[in-house]
C-alpha positions in Angstrom: -43.6 -23.9 14.2 -40.0 -22.9 15.0 -38.1 -20.7 12.6 -35.7 -22.4 10.3 -32.0 -21.8 11.1 -30.2 -19.4 8.8 -28.4 -21.1 5.9 -24.8 -21.9 6.5 -22.4 -19.5 4.8 -21.0 -21.5 1.9 -18.4 -18.9 0.8 -14.8 -20.0 0.9 -12.7 -18.8 3.8 -9.7 -16.6 3.3 -7.3 -15.7 6.1 -5.2 -12.6 5.3 -1.9 -12.0 7.1 -0.3 -8.6 7.1 0.9 -5.5 8.9 -1.1 -4.3 11.9 -1.6 -0.8 13.4 1.1 -0.9 16.0 4.0 -0.4 13.5 1.9 1.7 11.1 2.8 1.7 7.4 1.1 1.7 4.1 0.9 -2.1 4.3 -1.3 -1.7 7.4 -3.8 0.2 5.3 -3.5 -2.2 2.4 -4.1 -5.3 4.6 -7.2 -3.7 6.0 -8.6 -2.5 2.6 -7.9 -5.9 1.0 -9.6 -7.8 3.8 -12.6 -5.5 3.7 -12.9 -5.8 -0.1 -12.6 -9.6 -0.1 -15.5 -10.0 2.4 -18.1 -9.5 -0.4 -17.2 -12.9 -2.0 -15.5 -14.7 0.8 -15.5 -15.3 4.6 -12.5 -13.3 5.7 -10.3 -13.3 8.7 -7.0 -11.4 9.4 -3.9 -12.1 11.4 -2.0 -8.9 12.1 1.8 -8.7 12.6 1.8 -6.5 15.7 5.4 -5.9 16.9 7.6 -6.4 13.8 11.0 -6.0 15.5 12.5 -4.3 18.6 11.1 -0.8 18.5 14.6 0.8 18.8 15.5 -0.7 15.4 12.4 0.8 13.6 12.9 4.0 11.7 9.6 5.4 13.1 10.3 4.3 16.6 8.9 7.5 18.2 5.4 6.8 17.0 5.2 3.0 17.6 2.0 2.1 19.3 0.3 5.5 18.7 -3.1 5.2 16.9 -2.7 7.4 13.9 -5.1 5.6 11.5 -8.9 6.0 11.4 -9.5 3.0 9.2 -11.1 -0.1 10.7 -11.8 -3.7 9.7 -15.3 -4.3 8.5 -17.8 -6.1 10.8 -17.7 -9.7 9.9 -13.9 -9.8 9.4 -12.5 -11.7 12.3 -9.2 -10.2 13.4 -6.4 -11.6 15.5 -4.1 -8.7 16.7 -1.5 -9.9 16.7 1.9 -11.6 16.4 5.1 -10.2 18.1 8.6 -10.8 16.7 9.7 -12.9 19.6 6.9 -15.4 18.9 5.8 -16.8 22.3 2.9 -16.8 23.1 1.5 -14.7 20.3 2.5 -17.0 17.5 1.0 -20.0 19.3 -2.2 -18.1 19.7 -2.1 -17.1 16.0 -1.8 -20.8 15.0 -4.8 -21.6 17.2 -6.7 -18.8 15.5 -5.9 -20.2 12.1 -7.0 -23.7 13.2 -10.3 -22.3 14.6 -11.0 -20.1 11.6 -10.4 -23.1 9.2 -9.5 -21.1 6.1 -9.4 -22.6 2.6 -6.6 -20.1 1.7 -3.9 -18.3 3.7 -2.9 -15.0 2.0 0.5 -13.6 3.2 1.3 -9.9 2.5 5.1 -9.8 1.8 7.0 -6.5 2.4 9.7 -7.1 5.0 12.0 -9.9 6.1 11.1 -9.1 9.7 8.0 -11.3 9.4 9.7 -14.2 7.6 10.1 -16.5 10.6 6.5 -16.0 11.7 5.2 -16.6 8.2 7.2 -19.9 8.0 5.4 -21.2 11.1 2.0 -20.1 9.8 2.7 -21.8 6.4 3.8 -25.0 8.0 0.6 -25.0 10.2 -1.5 -24.3 7.1 0.0 -27.0 4.9 -0.5 -29.6 7.6 -4.2 -28.9 7.4 -4.3 -28.9 3.6 -4.8 -25.1 3.4 -3.6 -23.4 0.2 -1.1 -20.6 0.5 -0.8 -17.4 -1.6 1.9 -14.8 -1.2 1.1 -11.2 -2.3 4.4 -9.4 -3.0 4.6 -5.6 -2.5 8.2 -5.8 -3.4 10.9 -8.4 -3.7 12.7 -7.1 -0.6 12.6 -3.8 1.3 15.3 -1.5 0.0 16.5 -0.6 3.5 17.0 -4.3 4.3 18.6 -5.0 1.0 21.4 -2.6 1.9 22.4 -4.8 4.8 24.3 -7.9 3.7 23.1 -10.1 6.6 19.4 -9.1 6.1 19.6 -9.8 2.4 21.2 -13.2 3.0 18.7 -14.1 5.6 15.7 -13.3 3.4 17.1 -15.0 0.3 18.0 -18.1 2.4 14.8 -18.5 4.3 12.2 -17.3 1.8 12.8 -20.3 -0.3 11.3 -22.8 2.1 8.3 -20.5 2.2 8.0 -20.2 -1.6 8.4 -23.9 -2.0 5.2 -24.3 0.0 3.3 -21.6 -1.9 0.5 -22.4 -4.3 0.1 -19.0 -5.9 1.5 -15.5 -6.1 -0.1 -12.1 -6.4 1.8 -9.0 -7.7 0.8 -5.4 -8.4 2.3 -5.2 -11.9 3.9 -7.2 -14.8 7.1 -5.4 -13.8 6.9 -7.0 -10.3 6.2 -10.4 -11.7 9.3 -10.3 -13.9 11.4 -9.0 -11.0 10.1 -11.7 -8.7 10.7 -14.5 -11.2 14.3 -13.2 -11.8 15.0 -13.1 -8.1 13.4 -16.5 -7.1 12.7 -18.4 -10.3 9.1 -19.3 -9.4 8.7 -21.3 -12.6 5.2 -22.6 -13.1 3.8 -21.3 -9.8 0.4 -19.7 -10.7 0.5 -16.0 -10.5 -1.9 -13.1 -11.0 -1.4 -9.3 -11.5 -3.8 -7.5 -9.1 -3.4 -3.7 -9.6 -3.4 -1.7 -6.3 -6.9 -0.6 -5.2 -7.7 3.0 -4.4 -6.6 4.6 -1.2 -9.8 6.7 -0.9 -10.2 6.2 2.8 -8.5 9.5 3.5 -11.2 11.5 1.8 -13.6 12.8 4.5 -16.1 14.0 1.9 -17.2 12.5 -1.4 -17.2 14.5 -4.6 -18.3 13.2 -8.0 -15.4 12.5 -10.4 -16.5 15.3 -12.6 -16.5 17.9 -9.9 -13.8 20.6 -10.1 -10.7 20.0 -7.9 -9.9 22.9 -5.5 -7.6 25.5 -7.0 -5.6 28.1 -5.2 -7.3 31.4 -5.5 -4.1 33.5 -5.2 -2.6 32.3 -8.4 -0.1 30.1 -6.5 0.4 26.5 -7.7 0.8 24.4 -4.5 3.0 21.3 -5.0 2.9 18.4 -2.5 5.5 15.6 -1.8 4.1 13.1 0.6 5.5 9.9 2.1 8.5 8.6 4.0 11.8 10.2 3.1 14.1 7.4 1.9 17.0 7.2 -0.6 14.9 5.7 -3.4 12.2 8.4 -3.1 14.2 11.0 -5.1 13.2 14.0 -2.9 16.5 15.7 -3.5 15.7 15.8 -7.3 12.5 17.7 -6.5 14.3 20.2 -4.2 16.7 20.8 -7.0 14.0 21.2 -9.6 11.9 23.4 -7.4 14.7 26.0 -7.1 14.3 26.7 -10.8 10.6 27.2 -10.7 9.1 30.7 -10.5 7.6 32.5 -7.5 4.1 31.3 -8.4 5.0 27.8 -7.1 5.0 26.6 -3.4 6.2 23.2 -2.2 5.0 21.3 0.9 7.1 18.3 1.9 5.3 15.9 4.4 7.2 12.8 5.4 9.1 11.0 8.1 12.9 10.5 7.6 14.0 6.9 7.4 17.4 5.2 7.1 19.1 8.4 8.3 18.4 10.0 4.9 18.8 13.6 6.1 20.2 15.0 2.8 16.8 16.2 1.5 16.1 18.1 4.7 19.5 19.7 4.5 18.9 20.7 0.9 15.6 22.3 2.0 17.3 24.2 4.8 19.9 25.7 2.4 17.6 26.2 -0.6 17.7 29.7 -2.2 13.8 29.5 -2.2 13.5 28.2 1.3 10.7 30.7 2.0 8.5 28.9 -0.5 9.0 25.4 1.0 7.1 24.0 4.0 8.7 21.0 5.6 6.6 18.7 7.9 9.1 16.1 9.0 6.9 13.5 10.7 4.4 10.7 10.0 1.1 12.5 10.0 -2.2 10.9 11.2 -5.1 10.3 9.0 -6.9 13.4 10.2 -4.1 15.5 8.6 -3.6 13.5 5.4 -6.8 14.7 3.8 -5.9 18.3 4.7 -2.6 18.2 2.9 -4.0 16.6 -0.3 -7.1 18.8 -0.3 -4.8 21.9 -0.2 -2.6 20.7 -3.1 -2.8 21.5 -6.8 -0.2 19.0 -7.9 1.4 16.0 -6.2 5.0 15.2 -7.2 6.5 11.7 -6.7 10.1 11.7 -8.1 11.0 8.1 -7.1 14.3 6.6 -8.3 12.6 3.1 -8.1 9.3 1.7 -6.9 7.0 -1.2 -7.1 3.9 0.6 -5.9 3.1 3.8 -4.1 0.4 4.6 -1.5 0.8 8.4 -2.0 0.2 7.9 -5.7 -3.1 6.2 -5.0 -4.1 8.8 -2.4 -3.4 11.5 -5.0 -5.5 9.7 -7.6 -8.4 9.3 -5.1 -8.4 13.1 -4.7 -8.4 13.6 -8.5 -5.2 15.6 -8.4 -2.6 15.9 -11.2 0.4 13.9 -10.3 4.0 14.0 -11.6 5.6 10.6 -11.2 8.7 9.0 -12.6 8.3 6.2 -15.1 9.9 3.5 -13.0 8.9 0.0 -11.8 5.2 -0.7 -11.3 4.2 3.0 -11.3 3.7 3.0 -15.0 1.0 0.4 -14.9 -0.5 1.9 -11.8 -0.9 5.4 -13.4 -0.9 5.0 -17.1 -4.7 5.2 -17.4 -5.1 8.2 -15.1 -5.8 11.4 -17.0 -3.9 13.5 -14.4 -0.6 11.7 -14.8 2.6 13.3 -16.1 5.4 10.8 -16.5 9.0 11.9 -16.3 12.4 10.1 -16.3 13.9 9.3 -12.9 16.9 11.3 -11.6 16.5 14.2 -14.0 15.6 17.5 -12.1 15.3 19.4 -15.4 12.8 16.9 -16.8 11.0 16.9 -13.5 10.7 20.7 -13.5 9.2 20.6 -17.0 6.8 17.9 -15.9 5.6 20.0 -13.0 4.8 22.9 -15.4 2.8 20.5 -17.6 0.9 19.1 -14.6 0.0 22.6 -13.4 -1.9 23.0 -16.6 -4.0 19.9 -15.6 -5.1 21.4 -12.3 -8.6 22.9 -11.8 -10.6 19.8 -12.6 -11.0 16.5 -10.8 -9.5 13.5 -12.6 -11.3 10.2 -12.3 -9.4 7.5 -10.4 -9.2 4.3 -12.6 -8.3 2.0 -9.7 -10.8 -0.3 -8.1 -10.9 -2.8 -5.3 -13.4 -4.8 -7.3 -10.7 -5.3 -9.9 -8.3 -6.5 -7.2 -10.9 -9.0 -5.9 -11.5 -10.2 -9.5 -7.8 -10.9 -9.8 -7.9 -12.9 -6.6 -10.9 -14.8 -7.8 -9.2 -15.8 -11.0 -6.2 -17.1 -9.1 -8.3 -18.9 -6.5 -10.4 -20.5 -9.3 -7.2 -21.8 -10.8 -6.4 -23.3 -7.4 -9.8 -25.0 -7.2 -11.4 -22.5 -4.8 -14.6 -21.1 -6.3 -16.4 -18.2 -4.6 -20.1 -18.2 -4.0 -22.0 -15.3 -5.6 -23.0 -12.4 -3.2 -26.6 -12.6 -2.0 -27.5 -9.4 -3.8 -25.9 -10.6 -7.1 -23.8 -7.4 -7.1 -20.4 -7.0 -5.5 -20.1 -4.0 -3.2 -16.5 -3.7 -4.5 -17.4 -3.2 -8.1 -17.4 0.6 -7.7 -14.1 2.5 -8.0 -14.7 3.9 -4.6 -15.8 1.5 -1.9 -17.2 3.2 1.1 -14.5 3.4 3.7 -15.1 2.1 7.2 -14.2 4.9 9.6 -14.9 4.7 13.2 -15.5 4.6 17.2 -0.2 2.8 7.4 2.2 2.1 1.4 3.5 5.5 2.6 
């Protein structure tokens, strides 16, 4: 008697669209982690935005196309890589991929206006087939783009046809939801707050949350600033505050300069405590990320504004104390983390005092409260409101329910 064919997979289909690996950024990592997390309850595909814009216009142009990330999409996640900014033939092939995958829902990651024209084509193709559309906002508009009048006008003009065809919105915080509504007046469009999941894929070894964090054996407190160097990151405030800290503190700055923001680098070069500052002025590969966080006692993120922060989530996944400014969505992201010290933005004196307080929290590993399971739960709530109900996992237990999903390492929200 012939064996019965395996039962058809009845789970709804979700197609996630976001940043690929060619123009690596934190959204590249987020798109991958979200897709992998969703696969426990849904059939998942991904369309990657490959070449976002002419490479000469990209702040990290020297590293475009270099494989710096170790993270991979899970087996079972179908990936189309990817769409190029000029469209033909990649966008035509992406529409064909969408048609063949037959998703119930199209999920667009929004972080830059460079993808807007491609997103409009995908949305029109999806709506013609009765596919629901969700937009996940990482910020209303990139701060660098917002500084250019033509870019700001382009986004505000052409995002409205996209939003008018959107069935639901996902944001990372209540702060973001209010900012989005103020900017675009979404009215009664269903929305859901999905707190950012953990960025624990940089950890090469697993330690229980109760295990002690590494502490410098020489009495030195090692501070780390990590991430792209941009005007809103407030690095100059940290350089100023650090100059007033005692000789038992050492600072490492790891980040790639964007938007021509060379002021922090110049302040480091002329700092009276230059001998206690290490400056790694580049975008480091995954192999080095863990080393810098593993060697830190305290992570300092003095942002002037921010919706979300990949470095914050890397720090929390390492269980490190973190000094972070109480701005934007960062409060909701870190308010339940025992290693958080909040300080006001743009106040070097307050930042210095916060660093001293955070140094007293080092020496033990703080438990990361973030969870990809919680992110998937938020998506499930929104999809249920839209009439898309997920099938239960075969095991009855979601693999994303743990705070730390197992990263998929193999053979880019900094």
